N, C-alpha and C positions, 0 to 999 in steps of 0.2 A: 481279638480285640478286647481292650480294657474297658471296664464300665466308665462312661463319662462322669457319673457322679462320684465314683471312687477316685478318680483323678482330680476332680473339682474339690473334693472334701479332704483327701489325704495326699496332697502333693508331695510331701516328704517321703511317703512311703514309695511313691513312684519314682522319685529322685533317687533314692537309695537303691531301688531295683535296677535303674539305668546305669547307675554307677558299678554296681556289682557285675554287670553284664559288660561294661566297658563301652556302652553306647554313647555316641557323640550327641545325641539329642538333648535339647535344653528343655526341661519342663517349665521353665519361666517363660520362654517364648510361647509355649502352648497356652499358659494361663493368660499371658496377655492377649493373645488371639481370641481365646474364648471370652475374655472380658469384653473386647470391642463387639463381639458377637451379641453378647448378652444386652450390652448397652443399646445396639441398634435395634434389638427386639422390644426392649423397654421403651425406646423412643417411639417406635412404630406403633405400639399398643397405645401411647400417650396420645399421639397425633390421631389415631383412629377414633379416640374417645371425644377429642376436641371437634373432629369431623362430624361425627354423630350429633353432638351437641349443637354445632353450627348448622348442619341440615335441618334440625328441628326448629331452629330460630328462623330460618329461611322459610320454611313451611308455614310457620306461625305468621310471619310477616305479610307472605302472600294471601293467606286467607283474610287478614285484615286490610288488604288493599294497599300495603305500604310498599316501600321501596326497599328491595332486597339485594341490590347491585353490589353494594359495597360487601355484604357477607358473601355473595357469590364469588367475588374476587378472592376474598379470604380462603374460600372452600377451594378454589383453583390451586392456589399456593399450597395449602395444606395436601391436596391430592398429588401435586407434583412431588412434594417432600416425602411422601409415603411411598410413591412409586420408587423413588431413588433409594430410599432406606430398605424397602423390600429386596431390591436388586443387591444391595450392599449386604444385607443379612443372609440372603440366599449364598452369596459368594464366600462369606465368612463362615457359613455352617458347611459348606463344601470343604474349606480349608481345615475346619476343625475335625471333620470326618477324615480327611486325608492324613492329619496327624494322628488320629486314633488308629488308623490302618497302619501306621508306619511305626507305633510303639510296640516293641517286643513284650513278650509275656513277662509277668513277674515270678522270678523263681520261687519255688517252694522253699520253707525255711530249712529243709534238711539237705539242700542242695550245697556241696562244698564251694568255698570261695576259690577262685583262680582266674588266671589269664587265658590260658590256651590248654591244648591236650596234654601238656607235660604236667599239668597240676591236676589231672583226673586220678583219683585214688582207685585202686585195685580193692574191691570188696568181696569177691570170691573168685576161687579157682577149682576147676574140675579136671580131674585126670592128670597124666603126667606126659611131658614131651616124649615123643617116640625116639627111640635110639636106632641108629642105622649103623652097618658095618661098612657102608660105602657113601660117598658123598651124594645126598639126594638132590635131584634135579628140580629146577623151576618147572612150574606146569607149563609154561610156554614152549620149553624146550622138550620135555616128555610128551606133552600133547601133541606136538607136531612130529616128533619122532614116530610115534605110534599111529600117525595118520588121522587123528581125530579133530586137530584143530588147525584151521587154515587162516592165517591172518594176510598172506599175500593176496589170495584171491578176494578176500573181504575188502582189502584196500582198493583192489581193482573195481569192485562193485560200488563201494560207498565212500571210499577215503579212510582216514586214520580212525582208530578206536572202534572198530567192528571185527567180527569173527564169523567165520564160516564153520559150522559144525559138522563133520563127517561121520557117518556110520555109528560106531559106538559112543562117540562123544554126543551126538544128537539123542540117541536112545538113552544114554545114561542121565542127560539133563532132564528128559521127559520123565524118567522113572523118579528121579529125585523130586520132581515137582508133584507127581502123583503120591508119592510117598508122604510128603508133607501134608498135602491136602488130606489125605486118609487119616493121618494122626490127629489133625487139628479138627476134622469133622467128627470122626468117630470116638476119639479119646477125650477130646476137650470140648466138644459140643458146639463148635462154630458151624454157622451156615454158609454154605458156599455160595458165591455169587459171581457171575460172569459179566462185570460191568463194561459200558464203553471205554476206549482208550482215548478218544477224541473228545474234549469237555470244553465248555464255554469259559470266558474271562470270569463271570459270576462265580462259576464253580471253584476256580483257582483262588479267587478273593476269599470264598468261604473257608478255606483250609490254610490260608496265609501265604501261599506261594506269590500271589499277586497283592499289591503292585510291586513289592520289593524285590522279587527274584525272576524278573521277566527275562533278563539276559540268560538265565539258566535253561529256559524252555524252548521248545521248538514250536513255532507259530505257523499255522497255516496261512499261506499268502491270500491276501485279499479278505480274509475272514477273521472275526473274533473267536476263533477256536484254536486250541492247543493240543499236542500230544501230552498224554499224562506223564509226569515224572515218577509216579507212584500211584498204585491203586488206592492208597490212603485218600487221595482226591475224590475219586468216584464214591467210594464206600462211605466216607463221612458224609457227603452231600446227598446221599440217598434219602435222608430225612430232613433236608433243608426246608425250612418254613413249615415245618411240622410240629404237632404237640403229641408227645407220646404219653401213654399210661405209665405210672409209676411202677406198675407190677411187670411192664416190659423189661425193665432194666435189671441186670445188665444185657444188652444186646451185643452179640459177638458174630462178626463176619469174617470170612476168609475168601481171598480172590488170588488166582494165579494169572498175572497179565505181563505182557511186555511193557517196559518203562523206557523212557526217552529223556536223556538230559544232555544238554549241550556242553556241559563241563567248561563253561566259559572262563571260570577262575582257576582251572587246573593245568594250566600250560606248562609243559614239561614234567608233570606228575603222572607216574604209573603209565608210562607210554606203551609198555610192553604188556601183552597178557590180557587177561579178562577182568582185572581189578576195577578199572575205570573205563567204561564202555559208553557210547552214546547210546546203545539200545542193549538192554538186558531184561531178563525174566526175574520175576520176584513173587514170592508167595507172601502177601500181606495180611496181617491181622488188624482189625480195627473193633473197638469196644465202644458203646455208649453206656455210661456208668452214672448211678446216683452220686452226686456231689459227697455224700457221706461216706461212700464207700470206693471212690475212685482209686486212692492210693493202695487199697487192698487189691484191686484190680490190676494196678500196675505190676505188683509183685506176682500176681497169677499170670499175666501176660508174659512177663519176663521168663516165668517157669515154663510156659508152653513153648517159648522159642528155644529154651534150653534143652528141652526134652528132644528135639530133632538132633541136636549136637550129641547128645549123650547116647541116643540109639545108634547113631553112626560111629560112635567111639572116638570122637575128635576132642583132643584137649583144648580148652578154652579158659578164658578169665572174664569176670564181669568187672567193668568200671563204671563209676558214677561219673557222669559229666559234670565239670565244674561250671560256675556262672559264666566264665568267658568262653566256654566250648559248647554251649547248649544251642539248640536250634531256636530260631526265631519264635515259634509258637509253643514251645515246650515250657512246662513249669518244672518238669523232673525227667531227666532221661538216664537209662542205663544202656551202655553199648555191650554187646557180645563181641569178644575178640578171639577167633580161632587161631590156633598156631599154625604156621606154614613152615614146615622144615625146610623146604627148597629155598625159600626167601629168607629162612632164619629169622622171622619175626611175627608178631601177632598182627592181624588185620581184622578190622570191623567186618562183621558178617550180619549183625542185626542191631537196630537201634530201637529201643522201647520207651516210649515217652507217655506221659499223662500232660495233656494240654489244658487241663481244667476246664474252665467254660469260655476260654480264648477263642477257639473255633466256633463253639456253639453260639456266641454272640455274633459272630461274623455271618454264619449261616442260618441264624434264628431257629436254632433246634432246641426245644423245651420239652418239659414233661409236667403233667398235671398230678400233684400229690394226691393221696387217697383222701386226706382229711378236710378236702375241699379249699385248701390255701391256693393263693394266687400261684401261677405257672412259674417254674424255675427253669434255668439253664441246665442241660445235661453237662456231663464231662465227657470229653471224647479222648480216647487213648488209641495209640497205633503202634505197630512194630512189625519188623520183618519176620517172617516165620518159615524159610529164611529167604535171602537173597540166593537164587538158585545158582547163578553162574559162579558166585564166590564159594558156594558149597561145593561145586564141581572141582574148583581150584582146590580146596581143602582136600577133597578126596583124592585127586590126582597126587598131590604132594604127600599126604600122609600115608597113602596105601600103595605107594610104589614099593617094587621089590628088587632085589639086587640083580636079576636077570633082566631087568628092563620093562618088567610088566607091572600091571596094576591089579591088586586084589580087590574085589567088589565086596563091600561090607554085607553081612548076612541079610540085613533088613531090606536091602535093595534087591537081592536075587529073585525074590518072587515077581518083581516087576520086569526082570530081565530073562524070563522063561529059565530060571535056575543058573544062569551064567555066573561063574565064580571068578573069572579072570580076564583081563584085557591083555592079550599076548603080543609081544613084539613082533613085527613083521620079518625080522631077521631069521 
């Protein structure tokens, strides 16, 4: 959420940010609404002052034995007007709050301009595309052929966009998650957390998924609770309504959780395989940073996610999201796109974002500076470290062999009792 004073004092800055993002929101509508709210509040205060003055006059008249009936009538009129204005001001204040919750974050000055993903510049590339002497298969074909992935039985159980993992696939995904957690905790210093995956509406408002993206969520019937679309929601809200000490920053948390997304806007996209599922597992990284160092933290967070891909030996590229492709709450985002030879394309496997104080304002997460200055909002960052299902996809497609088997990367073998290969059943 943006600072109300920032919007009031620098509307042109906000107008430009909305234009850069391609948002349809009109800042002039907001300013008019806020103007009505402030006018109502000003009139209420004026009338309350008049009421206090009239009440004093009535008391004085009564003490003197005079007739206060006329002033009492005036007091009744003022009281009714105050009551109406209080209701009007409350309604206008709620509308202002709703507007602020709907305004996306202001892009950082370094974010490239653009309309959509086609305008995202590639800023780094690691490794080279693997070469094959055979036509590599897509993961959904090879995974099914080797008996690890089962989409038909998943559809019988739950419908489209679900998968059953059998035998080696289930153990391999578990190994990937354990490997990621060990790297982030032991090498990168993150604190592992096992948070709830059912959260309240207030929790989702805190990170910006609500009210804007309710259609993308799974809601529990008859309750104001939802399944989390990402552990970012739970981890960021751990410190909601708290004041941290400056020396605590940066705080770094990691969690491995199931994630649930309705994919309401993805009809017809990635209907095959594991890329776009209603339920998937993800290792999520969240950081609480000092405002002066948060963009350094973003580069560090990005590097931590890259480490996983490098250790696995997968070719990938880093793209900087342009203003038209950024997430609602992000001030700056990098995407990691891993190469999938079976699909012959790059696919997103991690998105690393600095949200600035956007989420911290919504969730009221502050810190107390050492020098005794007034509290400030922290900056929050998040990124996949990595999406486990998509990493399994990358492994299947990049590590497939000519004989139809899959070679297991060396870094994962200790998690699989030394197993080196997933062999064909033939």
